[in-house]
C-alpha positions in Angstrom: 75.9 93.2 107.8 73.4 94.5 110.4 70.9 97.2 109.4 70.9 100.7 110.7 68.8 101.2 113.8 66.3 104.1 114.4 66.4 105.0 118.1 63.7 107.2 119.6 64.7 108.6 123.0 61.7 109.6 125.1 61.2 111.8 128.1 60.9 108.7 130.2 64.3 107.4 129.0 65.8 110.7 129.9 64.2 110.8 133.3 65.2 107.2 134.1 68.6 107.4 132.6 71.8 107.4 134.7 74.5 110.0 133.9 77.8 108.6 132.9 76.5 105.0 132.8 77.0 103.6 129.3 74.6 100.7 130.0 71.8 102.8 131.6 71.8 106.1 129.8 68.7 107.2 127.9 69.9 105.7 124.6 70.7 102.3 126.2 67.2 102.4 127.8 65.5 103.2 124.5 67.4 100.3 122.8 66.4 97.9 125.6 62.8 99.0 125.3 62.9 98.4 121.5 64.2 94.9 122.3 66.9 95.5 119.7 69.4 94.2 122.2 67.8 90.7 122.5 69.8 90.0 125.7 73.0 91.3 124.3 75.2 93.7 126.3 74.8 97.3 125.3 77.4 100.1 125.8 76.8 103.7 124.7 80.0 105.8 124.4 80.9 108.9 122.4 83.1 106.7 120.2 80.2 104.3 119.3 77.3 102.2 120.4 78.1 98.6 121.0 75.4 96.0 120.8 76.8 92.5 121.3 79.6 92.2 118.8 78.4 95.1 116.5 79.7 98.7 116.9 77.5 101.5 115.5 78.9 104.9 114.7 77.7 107.9 116.7 76.5 110.9 114.7 77.6 114.4 115.9 74.1 114.9 117.2 74.2 111.7 119.3 77.6 112.6 120.7 76.3 116.1 121.7 73.2 114.4 123.3 75.4 112.0 125.3 77.7 114.9 126.4 74.8 117.1 127.3 73.1 114.4 129.3 76.2 113.4 131.2 77.0 117.0 132.0 73.4 118.1 132.7 73.8 118.3 136.5 77.1 120.0 136.2 76.4 123.0 134.0 72.6 123.1 133.6 72.4 121.9 130.0 69.2 120.1 129.3 68.4 117.3 126.9 65.1 116.7 125.2 63.5 113.7 123.4 65.2 113.0 120.1 65.6 110.4 117.5 68.9 109.1 116.0 70.1 106.5 113.5 72.8 104.1 114.5 74.8 103.0 111.5 77.0 99.9 111.6 
């Protein structure tokens, strides 16, 4: 069984992230920078984070972060650097 993953999303990840793009959002960029993905496909959704064949649960805080980031341009919500655990 894979271990949990500690993900630290920085200001750069937020600035370079693409809204509503599950492969280029701040969380996906942070995972890629950490080299956790090792060439595997990454998809970040509210229902879970998929890295290769493993799906990690999203905490309520991560779901809120994803929603706020995706809606940032629509209603002015801002997101800030945060850290999350992904648990398989």
